[in-house]
C-alpha positions in Angstrom: 8.8 -10.2 93.5 9.4 -10.7 89.8 8.8 -14.4 89.9 5.3 -13.9 91.3 4.3 -11.4 88.7 5.7 -13.5 85.9 3.2 -16.3 86.9 0.2 -14.1 87.8 0.2 -11.0 85.6 -2.9 -10.5 83.4 -6.2 -12.4 83.5 -6.6 -16.1 83.0 -8.6 -17.1 79.9 -7.8 -20.7 79.5 -5.5 -23.5 80.6 -3.2 -26.1 79.0 -2.7 -29.5 80.5 0.9 -30.8 80.8 1.7 -34.4 81.6 5.5 -34.5 81.2 7.3 -36.3 84.1 10.7 -35.5 85.6 12.3 -38.6 83.9 11.1 -37.4 80.5 12.5 -33.9 81.2 15.8 -35.4 82.2 16.0 -37.5 79.2 15.2 -34.8 76.7 17.3 -32.0 78.3 20.3 -32.9 80.4 21.1 -36.1 78.4 20.6 -34.5 75.0 22.4 -31.2 75.3 26.1 -31.3 76.1 26.3 -27.7 77.5 24.2 -24.7 78.5 25.2 -23.0 75.3 23.9 -25.9 73.2 20.6 -25.8 75.1 20.3 -22.1 74.5 20.8 -22.7 70.8 17.4 -24.4 70.7 15.6 -21.2 71.5 17.2 -19.5 68.5 16.4 -22.5 66.3 12.7 -22.0 67.4 12.8 -18.5 66.1 14.2 -19.7 62.7 11.4 -22.3 62.5 8.8 -19.6 63.3 10.0 -17.7 60.1 11.4 -14.9 62.2 13.2 -12.2 60.4 14.5 -10.3 63.5 15.7 -11.9 66.8 16.7 -9.9 69.8 18.5 -11.6 72.7 19.2 -10.2 76.2 21.8 -11.8 78.5 22.7 -9.8 81.6 26.3 -9.6 82.6 25.5 -11.1 86.1 23.2 -14.1 86.1 23.5 -15.1 89.8 20.9 -12.6 91.1 17.5 -14.1 92.1 15.8 -11.7 89.7 18.1 -12.4 86.7 16.4 -13.2 83.5 17.4 -14.2 80.0 15.1 -13.3 77.2 14.7 -14.0 73.4 12.3 -11.9 71.3 11.5 -12.6 67.7 9.0 -11.4 65.1 8.1 -14.8 63.7 4.8 -16.7 63.6 3.4 -16.6 67.1 1.1 -18.7 69.2 -2.5 -18.4 70.3 -4.2 -20.7 72.8 -4.2 -23.6 70.3 -0.5 -22.9 69.7 0.2 -23.2 73.4 -1.6 -26.5 73.6 0.5 -27.8 70.6 3.6 -26.4 72.3 3.3 -28.5 75.4 2.2 -31.6 73.5 5.7 -33.1 73.9 7.3 -35.2 71.1 4.7 -33.8 68.7 5.5 -31.1 66.3 3.4 -29.5 63.5 6.4 -27.8 62.0 6.9 -30.5 59.4 3.2 -30.7 58.5 2.3 -29.5 55.0 -0.2 -26.9 56.3 2.4 -25.3 58.6 2.5 -21.6 57.8 6.3 -21.0 57.7 8.0 -20.8 54.3 11.4 -21.9 55.6 12.0 -25.6 56.1 12.2 -25.9 59.9 15.1 -27.2 61.8 13.0 -28.7 64.6 11.0 -31.8 64.0 10.7 -33.7 67.2 8.9 -31.2 69.4 11.3 -31.5 72.3 13.6 -28.4 71.7 11.9 -26.3 74.3 12.6 -28.9 76.9 16.3 -27.8 76.7 15.3 -24.9 78.9 14.8 -27.4 81.8 18.6 -27.5 82.0 18.8 -23.7 82.3 15.9 -22.4 84.4 13.2 -23.3 86.8 10.7 -21.1 84.9 10.0 -20.6 81.2 7.4 -18.0 80.1 6.2 -17.4 76.6 4.5 -14.0 75.9 3.0 -14.1 72.4 1.2 -11.6 70.2 -0.9 -13.7 67.8 -2.5 -12.7 64.5 -5.7 -11.8 66.3 -3.8 -8.9 68.0 -4.2 -10.3 71.5 -1.2 -10.8 73.8 -1.2 -14.0 75.9 1.3 -15.5 78.3 1.9 -18.9 79.7 4.5 -20.0 82.3 5.9 -23.4 83.0 7.4 -23.8 86.4 9.4 -27.0 86.2 9.4 -27.3 90.0 5.7 -28.2 89.8 6.7 -31.2 87.8 9.8 -32.0 89.7 8.1 -32.7 93.0 9.1 -35.6 95.2 6.1 -37.7 94.4 6.8 -37.4 90.6 10.6 -38.1 90.6 10.5 -41.5 88.9 7.7 -40.8 86.5 7.9 -40.3 82.7 4.4 -38.8 82.8 2.4 -37.3 85.6 -1.2 -36.4 86.3 -2.4 -33.5 84.2 -0.8 -30.2 85.4 -2.8 -27.1 84.3 -0.9 -24.1 83.1 -2.8 -20.9 83.0 -3.1 -19.0 79.7 -3.4 -15.3 80.5 -4.2 -12.3 78.4 -1.8 -9.5 79.2 -1.1 -5.9 78.3 2.3 -4.3 77.7 2.0 -2.9 81.2 1.7 -6.4 82.5 4.6 -7.5 80.5 6.7 -4.7 82.0 5.9 -6.0 85.5 6.9 -9.5 84.5 10.4 -8.3 83.4 13.3 -7.7 85.8 14.1 -3.9 85.9 17.8 -4.7 85.8 17.6 -6.6 82.4 16.8 -3.8 80.0 13.1 -3.9 80.7 12.4 -0.5 79.1 14.2 -1.5 75.9 12.1 -4.7 75.6 8.9 -2.8 76.1 9.9 -0.3 73.4 10.7 -3.2 71.0 7.3 -4.7 71.7 5.4 -1.4 71.3 6.9 -1.2 67.8 6.0 -4.8 67.0 9.7 -5.8 66.9 11.4 -3.3 64.5 13.8 -4.5 61.9 17.5 -4.9 62.9 19.8 -2.9 60.7 21.2 -5.4 58.2 24.9 -6.1 58.4 27.2 -7.4 55.7 26.8 -11.1 55.5 29.1 -13.5 53.7 27.1 -16.6 52.8 29.8 -19.3 52.2 27.2 -22.1 52.3 25.3 -21.0 49.1 22.1 -22.6 48.0 18.6 -21.3 47.6 17.7 -18.2 49.7 15.5 -18.9 52.7 12.9 -16.1 52.5 10.6 -15.8 55.6 6.9 -15.5 55.3 5.2 -12.2 55.2 5.2 -10.5 58.6 1.8 -10.2 60.4 3.0 -8.0 63.3 3.2 -11.0 65.5 6.0 -11.7 68.0 7.1 -14.1 70.7 9.0 -13.3 73.9 10.6 -16.2 75.7 11.7 -15.4 79.3 13.9 -17.7 81.4 13.7 -16.8 85.1 14.9 -18.3 88.4 18.0 -19.5 86.6 19.6 -22.9 87.5 23.4 -23.3 87.9 23.7 -24.2 84.2 21.7 -21.0 83.2 23.9 -18.9 85.4 27.0 -20.3 83.6 25.9 -18.9 80.2 28.3 -16.2 78.9 27.2 -13.7 76.3 30.6 -14.0 74.6 30.2 -17.7 74.1 26.6 -17.3 72.8 27.8 -14.8 70.2 30.5 -17.2 69.1 28.0 -20.0 69.0 25.7 -18.0 66.8 28.6 -17.1 64.5 29.9 -20.6 64.1 27.3 -23.3 64.9 24.2 -21.5 63.7 25.0 -19.3 60.7 21.4 -19.3 59.6 21.8 -16.9 56.6 21.0 -13.4 55.7 17.2 -13.9 55.9 17.3 -13.7 59.7 19.1 -11.0 61.7 20.1 -11.6 65.3 21.1 -9.0 67.9 22.7 -10.1 71.3 22.9 -7.3 73.8 22.6 -4.7 71.0 25.4 -6.3 68.9 24.3 -7.6 65.5 25.7 -11.1 65.0 27.1 -12.2 61.6 29.6 -14.9 60.8 33.0 -13.5 61.0 34.7 -13.6 57.6 38.3 -14.8 57.7 40.6 -11.9 56.9 43.5 -14.2 56.1 44.7 -14.2 52.5 43.0 -16.8 50.3 45.4 -18.9 48.2 42.7 -20.6 46.2 38.9 -20.8 46.3 36.5 -23.3 44.8 32.7 -22.8 44.5 30.9 -26.1 44.5 29.0 -26.4 41.2 31.4 -24.1 39.3 35.0 -25.1 40.0 35.0 -28.9 40.2 34.5 -31.3 37.3 34.5 -34.9 38.7 31.6 -36.9 37.3 31.3 -39.6 39.9 32.7 -40.9 43.2 33.1 -44.4 44.5 31.3 -45.5 47.7 31.7 -49.0 48.9 32.9 -50.1 45.5 29.8 -48.6 43.7 29.9 -45.5 41.4 27.7 -42.6 42.4 27.0 -40.0 39.6 27.6 -36.3 40.3 26.5 -33.5 38.0 27.6 -29.8 38.3 25.2 -26.8 37.9 25.8 -23.1 37.9 22.1 -22.1 37.8 19.8 -21.0 39.5 22.7 -21.1 42.0 26.0 -23.1 42.0 25.4 -26.6 43.2 26.1 -30.3 42.5 23.5 -33.0 42.3 24.3 -36.4 43.8 22.3 -39.1 42.1 19.6 -40.5 44.4 20.6 -38.3 47.3 20.2 -34.5 46.7 22.0 -31.2 46.3 25.3 -30.0 47.8 26.4 -26.3 47.8 29.1 -24.3 49.4 32.6 -22.9 49.2 36.0 -24.5 49.7 39.0 -22.3 50.5 42.7 -22.7 51.1 44.3 -19.9 53.1 47.8 -18.5 53.0 48.1 -18.9 56.8 46.6 -21.3 59.3 43.1 -20.5 60.5 42.9 -23.4 63.0 41.6 -21.3 65.9 45.1 -20.5 67.0 46.0 -18.5 70.1 45.8 -15.1 68.5 42.8 -13.0 69.4 42.5 -12.3 65.7 41.4 -15.9 64.9 37.8 -16.8 65.6 36.9 -18.7 62.5 38.0 -22.3 62.4 39.4 -24.7 59.9 37.9 -28.0 58.8 34.6 -29.3 57.4 31.7 -27.1 58.4 28.6 -29.0 57.3 25.3 -27.1 57.5 21.8 -28.7 57.5 18.8 -26.3 57.3 20.9 -23.4 58.6 22.5 -25.2 61.5 26.0 -26.7 61.6 26.1 -30.3 62.6 28.9 -32.1 64.4 30.5 -28.8 65.4 32.8 -30.6 67.8 34.3 -32.7 65.0 35.8 -30.5 62.3 37.1 -33.7 60.6 33.5 -34.9 60.1 34.6 -38.5 60.8 37.5 -38.5 58.3 41.0 -39.5 59.2 44.6 -39.3 57.9 44.3 -35.7 56.8 47.5 -33.8 56.1 48.3 -31.5 59.1 50.0 -28.7 57.2 47.1 -28.4 54.7 44.4 -29.0 57.3 45.4 -26.0 59.4 44.7 -23.7 56.4 41.7 -25.5 54.9 38.0 -24.6 55.3 35.1 -26.3 53.5 31.6 -24.8 54.2 29.0 -27.0 52.7 25.2 -27.2 52.9 23.8 -30.7 52.8 20.1 -30.5 53.6 19.6 -34.1 52.5 21.2 -35.2 55.7 18.2 -33.8 57.7 16.6 -37.2 58.0 19.7 -38.8 59.4 20.3 -36.3 62.2 19.9 -37.5 65.8 17.4 -35.8 68.2 20.1 -33.6 69.8 21.4 -32.8 66.2 24.9 -33.5 67.4 25.2 -36.9 65.6 24.5 -38.3 62.1 23.3 -41.9 61.6 25.6 -44.2 59.6 24.0 -44.2 56.1 24.7 -44.1 52.4 24.1 -40.3 52.5 26.8 -39.9 55.2 29.3 -42.1 53.3 28.7 -40.2 50.1 29.2 -36.8 51.9 32.4 -38.0 53.4 33.7 -39.2 50.1 33.0 -35.9 48.4 34.5 -33.9 51.3 37.7 -36.0 50.9 37.7 -35.2 47.2 37.5 -31.4 48.1 40.4 -31.8 50.6 42.7 -33.7 48.2 42.2 -30.9 45.7 43.2 -28.3 48.3 46.1 -30.4 49.4 47.6 -30.6 45.9 47.2 -26.8 45.6 48.9 -26.3 49.0 51.8 -28.6 47.9 52.3 -26.6 44.7 52.2 -23.3 46.6 54.9 -24.5 49.0 57.1 -25.7 46.2 56.7 -22.3 44.4 57.6 -20.4 47.5 60.9 -22.1 48.1 63.9 -20.3 46.5 65.5 -21.9 43.5 69.1 -23.1 43.7 70.2 -20.0 42.0 68.2 -17.7 44.4 69.5 -19.6 47.4 73.1 -19.2 46.3 72.7 -15.5 45.4 71.1 -14.4 48.7 71.9 -14.4 52.4 70.8 -17.4 54.4 68.5 -15.4 56.7 66.8 -13.8 53.7 66.1 -17.2 52.0 64.9 -19.4 54.9 61.1 -20.1 55.3 60.6 -18.2 58.5 56.9 -17.5 58.2 55.8 -20.2 60.6 58.1 -18.7 63.2 56.6 -15.3 62.7 53.0 -16.6 63.2 54.0 -18.9 66.1 55.6 -16.1 68.2 52.8 -13.7 67.4 50.2 -16.3 68.6 51.9 -17.0 71.9 52.5 -13.4 72.6 48.7 -12.9 72.4 47.8 -15.8 74.7 48.4 -17.0 78.2 49.0 -20.5 77.1 52.2 -22.3 78.1 54.9 -21.7 75.6 56.8 -24.6 74.0 60.2 -25.2 75.6 62.1 -24.3 72.4 60.7 -20.8 72.5 62.2 -18.5 75.2 60.2 -15.3 76.0 61.9 -14.7 79.3 63.4 -11.3 78.4 60.6 -9.6 76.4 59.2 -7.5 79.2 55.6 -6.5 78.6 54.1 -9.0 76.1 51.6 -6.5 74.5 54.3 -3.9 73.9 56.7 -6.5 72.5 54.0 -7.9 70.2 53.3 -4.5 68.8 57.1 -4.2 68.0 57.2 -7.7 66.6 54.4 -7.0 64.2 55.7 -3.6 63.1 59.4 -4.3 62.8 60.1 -8.1 62.7 57.3 -9.7 60.7 58.0 -9.5 57.0 61.8 -9.0 57.6 63.3 -12.4 57.6 66.8 -11.1 58.1 65.6 -9.8 61.5 64.0 -13.0 62.7 67.3 -14.8 63.2 70.0 -12.2 63.7 72.5 -14.6 65.1 73.2 -18.2 66.1 75.1 -18.5 69.4 76.4 -21.2 71.7 75.5 -20.9 75.4 75.7 -23.0 78.6 72.1 -24.0 79.4 72.9 -27.2 81.4 73.3 -30.8 80.2 69.6 -31.7 80.9 68.2 -29.0 78.6 67.5 -29.6 75.0 69.8 -28.8 72.1 68.3 -25.6 70.7 65.9 -22.8 71.6 64.9 -19.5 70.1 65.5 -16.3 72.2 62.5 -14.1 71.1 63.9 -10.9 72.7 67.2 -11.1 70.9 66.0 -13.0 67.8 68.7 -15.5 68.2 69.0 -19.3 67.8 70.7 -20.5 71.0 72.5 -23.8 70.9 73.0 -25.5 74.2 76.8 -25.8 74.6 76.3 -28.2 77.5 74.2 -30.8 75.6 76.1 -34.0 74.9 75.5 -33.7 71.2 77.1 -30.2 71.2 80.0 -31.4 73.2 80.6 -34.3 70.8 80.3 -32.3 67.6 82.0 -28.9 68.2 85.7 -29.8 68.2 86.5 -28.3 64.8 85.1 -25.3 62.8 83.6 -27.7 60.3 81.8 -29.7 63.0 80.6 -26.5 64.7 79.1 -25.2 61.4 77.3 -28.5 60.8 76.0 -28.4 64.4 74.7 -24.9 63.9 73.0 -25.8 60.6 71.5 -29.0 62.2 70.1 -27.0 65.1 68.6 -24.4 62.8 66.8 -27.2 60.8 65.6 -28.8 64.0 64.2 -25.6 65.3 62.5 -24.6 62.0 61.0 -28.0 61.7 59.5 -27.8 65.2 57.9 -24.4 64.4 56.6 -25.7 61.1 54.9 -28.8 62.8 53.3 -26.6 65.5 52.2 -24.0 62.9 50.7 -26.7 60.8 48.4 -27.8 63.5 50.2 -30.7 65.1 49.0 -30.8 68.7 51.5 -29.5 71.2 51.5 -32.7 73.3 52.3 -34.7 70.2 55.2 -32.4 69.2 56.5 -32.7 72.8 56.6 -36.5 72.4 58.5 -36.1 69.1 60.9 -33.6 70.6 61.6 -35.8 73.6 62.2 -38.8 71.4 64.6 -36.8 69.2 66.5 -35.5 72.2 66.9 -39.0 73.5 68.3 -40.0 70.1 70.7 -37.1 70.0 72.0 -38.1 73.4 72.2 -41.7 72.3 74.2 -40.8 69.2 76.6 -38.7 71.2 77.0 -41.5 73.8 77.7 -44.1 71.0 80.6 -41.9 69.9 82.2 -42.1 73.4 84.1 -44.8 75.1 82.2 -47.2 77.5 83.1 -47.7 81.2 85.1 -50.9 80.6 87.1 -49.2 77.9 87.8 -46.2 80.0 88.8 -48.3 83.0 91.2 -50.4 80.8 92.8 -47.4 79.1 93.4 -45.6 82.4 95.8 -48.4 83.2 97.3 -48.7 79.7 98.1 -45.1 78.5 99.7 -43.6 81.6 103.0 -43.2 79.7 101.3 -41.4 76.7 101.1 -37.6 77.4 98.2 -36.7 75.1 96.4 -40.1 75.4 96.4 -39.9 79.2 95.0 -36.3 79.1 92.2 -37.4 76.8 91.2 -40.5 78.9 91.2 -38.6 82.2 88.8 -36.1 80.6 86.7 -39.1 79.2 86.5 -40.6 82.7 85.2 -37.3 84.3 82.8 -36.9 81.4 81.6 -40.5 81.9 81.0 -39.9 85.6 78.5 -37.1 84.6 80.6 -34.0 84.7 80.3 -31.4 81.9 83.9 -31.3 80.6 85.4 -28.4 78.8 88.8 -29.5 77.4 91.5 -26.9 77.3 95.1 -28.2 77.4 96.9 -25.1 76.3 100.1 -23.6 77.7 99.3 -21.9 81.0 95.9 -23.5 81.3 94.6 -26.7 83.0 93.9 -29.7 80.9 90.2 -28.9 81.4 87.3 -27.8 83.6 84.8 -30.3 84.8 81.4 -28.9 86.1 78.9 -30.9 88.2 75.4 -29.7 87.2 73.2 -30.9 90.1 69.4 -30.6 90.0 68.1 -28.5 92.9 65.5 -30.4 95.0 62.7 -28.6 96.8 64.1 -25.5 98.6 67.7 -26.7 98.7 70.5 -24.3 97.8 72.2 -24.7 94.5 74.6 -27.6 94.7 76.6 -27.3 91.5 80.4 -27.3 91.7 83.3 -27.0 89.4 86.9 -28.3 89.3 89.9 -27.9 87.2 91.8 -31.0 86.3 95.3 -31.9 85.1 96.8 -35.3 84.0 100.4 -36.0 84.7 101.7 -39.0 82.6 104.9 -40.7 83.6 107.1 -43.2 81.8 109.3 -44.0 84.8 108.6 -43.6 88.5 106.1 -41.5 90.4 104.8 -37.9 90.0 106.7 -35.6 92.4 106.3 -32.0 93.6 108.8 -31.0 90.9 106.9 -32.2 87.9 103.3 -31.8 89.2 103.6 -28.0 89.8 101.1 -27.8 92.6 101.2 -24.0 92.8 100.3 -23.7 89.1 97.3 -26.1 89.7 96.1 -23.8 92.5 96.4 -20.8 90.2 94.3 -22.6 87.6 91.6 -23.1 90.2 91.6 -19.4 91.0 91.7 -18.3 87.4 88.6 -20.4 86.5 86.7 -19.6 89.7 86.6 -23.4 90.4 85.8 -25.0 93.8 88.4 -27.7 93.5 91.6 -28.7 91.7 92.3 -32.3 90.7 95.5 -33.9 89.5 95.6 -37.5 88.2 98.8 -39.5 87.8 99.9 -43.2 87.6 101.2 -42.8 91.2 102.6 -40.0 93.5 105.7 -39.5 95.6 105.1 -38.9 99.3 106.5 -36.1 101.4 106.8 -32.7 99.9 104.1 -33.3 97.3 101.5 -34.2 99.9 102.4 -31.1 101.9 102.1 -28.8 98.9 98.7 -30.4 98.0 97.4 -29.8 101.5 98.6 -26.2 101.6 97.3 -25.3 98.1 94.1 -27.4 98.4 94.8 -29.7 95.4 93.4 -33.2 95.3 95.8 -35.9 94.0 94.3 -39.1 92.7 95.9 -42.1 91.0 94.7 -43.4 87.7 93.7 -46.7 89.5 91.5 -44.8 92.0 89.8 -42.9 89.2 89.3 -46.2 87.4 87.7 -47.8 90.4 85.4 -44.8 90.7 84.3 -45.3 87.1 83.9 -49.1 87.6 81.4 -48.4 90.3 78.9 -47.3 87.7 78.9 -51.0 86.4 77.4 -52.0 89.7 75.5 -48.9 90.8 74.5 -47.1 87.6 75.1 -43.3 87.3 76.7 -41.9 90.4 75.2 -39.0 92.3 77.8 -36.2 91.9 76.7 -34.7 95.2 77.8 -37.8 97.0 81.3 -37.8 95.5 81.9 -34.1 96.2 83.7 -34.8 99.5 86.3 -36.7 97.6 87.7 -33.5 96.2 88.2 -32.1 99.7 91.0 -34.7 100.4 94.6 -33.8 99.7 96.7 -37.0 99.6 96.6 -40.0 97.2 96.0 -42.5 100.1 93.1 -40.5 101.4 91.4 -40.4 98.0 92.0 -44.1 97.5 90.6 -45.0 101.0 87.6 -42.8 100.4 86.7 -44.6 97.2 87.1 -48.0 99.0 84.7 -46.8 101.8 82.3 -45.5 99.2 82.4 -48.8 97.4 81.6 -50.7 100.6 78.7 -48.4 101.4 77.1 -49.0 98.0 77.6 -52.8 98.2 75.6 -53.0 101.5 72.4 -52.6 99.6 70.2 -55.4 98.3 71.9 -56.9 95.2 70.3 -57.2 91.8 72.5 -59.1 89.4 72.7 -58.5 85.7 71.6 -62.1 85.2 68.3 -61.4 87.0 67.7 -58.3 85.0 68.4 -60.1 81.7 66.1 -63.0 82.7 63.4 -60.5 83.5 63.8 -58.7 80.1 63.5 -62.1 78.4 60.3 -62.9 80.2 58.8 -59.5 79.3 59.8 -59.9 75.6 58.7 -63.5 75.3 55.1 -62.6 76.1 55.1 -60.6 72.9 56.5 -62.3 69.7 57.3 -58.9 68.4 60.0 -57.0 70.3 58.2 -54.1 72.0 59.4 -50.6 71.2 59.3 -49.5 74.8 59.3 -51.6 78.0 58.5 -49.8 81.2 60.7 -50.2 84.3 57.6 -51.2 86.3 57.2 -54.3 84.0 60.8 -55.3 84.5 60.5 -54.8 88.3 57.5 -57.1 88.5 59.4 -59.9 86.6 62.4 -59.4 88.8 60.3 -59.8 92.0 58.9 -63.0 90.5 62.4 -64.4 89.9 63.7 -63.4 93.3 60.5 -64.4 95.0 60.6 -61.1 96.9 57.5 -58.9 97.1 59.4 -55.9 98.4 62.4 -55.6 96.0 63.1 -54.3 93.4 60.9 -51.3 92.8 60.6 -49.2 89.7 63.3 -46.7 90.9 65.8 -49.6 91.4 65.2 -50.7 87.8 65.5 -47.2 86.4 69.0 -46.9 88.1 69.9 -50.4 86.9 68.9 -49.8 83.3 70.8 -46.5 83.2 73.8 -48.4 84.5 73.5 -51.0 81.7 73.1 -48.1 79.2 76.5 -46.8 80.3 78.1 -50.2 79.6 76.3 -51.0 76.3 74.7 -47.8 74.9 74.6 -49.4 71.4 71.9 -51.9 72.4 69.9 -50.4 75.3 68.6 -46.9 76.2 66.7 -45.7 79.2 65.5 -42.5 80.7 64.6 -41.2 84.2 60.8 -41.7 83.5 61.3 -45.4 83.4 61.1 -45.9 79.6 63.5 -48.6 78.5 64.3 -48.9 74.7 65.7 -52.3 73.6 67.6 -52.0 70.4 68.0 -55.7 70.0 67.0 -59.0 71.8 67.9 -59.7 75.5 70.2 -62.5 74.2 72.2 -60.0 72.0 72.3 -57.6 75.0 73.8 -60.3 77.2 76.4 -61.0 74.5 77.3 -57.3 74.2 77.6 -57.0 78.0 79.9 -60.0 78.2 82.2 -58.5 75.7 82.5 -55.3 77.6 82.8 -56.9 81.1 85.6 -59.2 79.9 87.6 -56.2 78.9 87.8 -54.9 82.5 91.2 -55.4 84.1 91.3 -58.1 86.8 92.3 -55.6 89.5 89.0 -53.8 89.1 86.9 -56.9 89.2 85.8 -57.7 92.8 83.4 -60.6 92.9 80.5 -61.1 90.5 79.5 -58.0 88.6 76.2 -56.9 90.0 74.2 -53.8 90.4 74.1 -52.8 94.0 70.8 -51.0 94.6 69.6 -50.0 98.1 66.0 -50.4 99.1 
């Protein structure tokens, strides 16, 4: 077994006593290192501190085998027996002592870095070739410390670790044959040969960190019997970690699984670059009201000196496109502040470095890589935090100065890129619009498996990789191809106003959206609708491309959609107005046609108004959401309005056969005709034969008035109404339907208004949003009923109130209620509307009938 050889190979020549307890190990490993990758980073930092010039890392593809091992080999200052004793003297490090041999200033200073391996493996073995030429090995088996009797101890009785002299043949037996054993032995036999130097772009600047002269020494660290965290390590993540969090510089070369690791230079076009020490000229900054002097120097290397603190070096760049990680496989480098201390990036999880209120559009294309070694004394033990201090405050103030300079440059670049008025007039619209964010956004999503925003439609692109290749070759850089057309299409009333069809490169406006319906009556309105939709879409792409989080954009988009629907609703008549007009305009041909369409629209149908010779007055579609595995329940009806100055509508002036033909021509399920009243006899027979539903204006008005009590009606429940073929049957059906609804527990408008007042009175400032659950709780208090109403009852009630007074209240199906004025003003607005309802439609006190 490999694990036996790794502990016993060679001959014992000495021992090292260890007294670390399990509690100590837990404190300085699991609680200090946020992930296996961060723990692994400590081993590379040790190589830096040892003045290594070449570091080889081996991470097998499969780490769940009992014999799996991870190894790190470097050619730095190694350890003899005394070195091993210092190694396991925990919380004590000689790296910062003046007589320490390394020329580089070390990263480690607490002597606990090696304990990070406790998180990764049960066994840690060091094999070292010291300056005396001897090869020695020592193995720590953490299980010997972690025994039951030691579990609660910080320190244990002395545990001896054998120090063994070994040969390369012994080392070979210690290594797993599946983990590149022969390659390791070859490297050792050559005393760790130099790695071929790769191109290295040092964006941090500063003095060069030259290693000490090599003495043919080396250290091989082997992690064996891996724990779950060690088995979770991925070579790809380690490579990325070394490129981003540990860009140590060109004085050390690192190879992971035979791949030389260098920070990946961003290939994106640079708009502007500033070298710290050369390209800034501010002479001081203000920190806590006090000036701090800053001087700029170009030699011996570009840097600035901060009075009383130290040097700062680095590079600040503003890119032409965003570099914020993105979804594209081309983006590995990140934006933000990358602050390096002694070769290691600190606070890698916080690219803002504690700063706030940074402009999103600039931030996504901004990168400041700075070296601030003076922060070394303020770094926490895990090196993932910086203590609050004057040094930290000064650094943040300078970083903000860098960002503001870049923001001004970005603003100027955007202004310069927009066409002048003359250019805009002279060119075609598609050639003059700023479509670059759309280009990048689609390219990013085609390269990823992430969920695509709802305003981007990729449903018809086929194979994403093939389409992306075409997109890059034919679309990007050709703005006239990005938006080939703007079209109107039925997407359903619940869908948002606009989306982009990637396959066809078309802006698609939802013809069924209430805002579209309200603003597409004339060519001028339609042109304005198309322009507004284009601006809305391009603004969304810009916000997302600028780095605005997708969930935040979704919130903004949902809010805007609610506002569009609200504006469209405010343009329409309210239920009391419709009910009143249905009884008042029956003798006006055009007016009666319009109000019948308004009534159907108000009930929730999507109404397409026609009214031309040989056509129905309109087509009303019920778009019903499908539940679970139910079949589609949408239905459609044609409708006609027959006004009358004198008498009743008869078979002669209704033209039932023509109405039946309309139903067939428009592939409708039903045909409806509305009139002030109908003659009996022949008309009823024709309606039955041709399957045409006759309904009086009063019956339709009663149906609309039900929304005042019930809220929005379920269009599935009123579908049977259109399968009746006499005026009396339709009237009786509405009466029965009304009685069914009234059998539920009643929640009066007065109770709801009192509940709203109680919610608002607890907050002197009117809340922007009140949730239905809050209103339900207050209603239960008022009614002294623990069972009623529930949130769902309040949601239906608030949507009912919105139908009556949309100008002062708005609600959605999620339970969010928006009060646009005080409860008192809402009550006044309600009273005005309710007073307008004709007496024949008022049956008892107006309440909202909501079943349990």
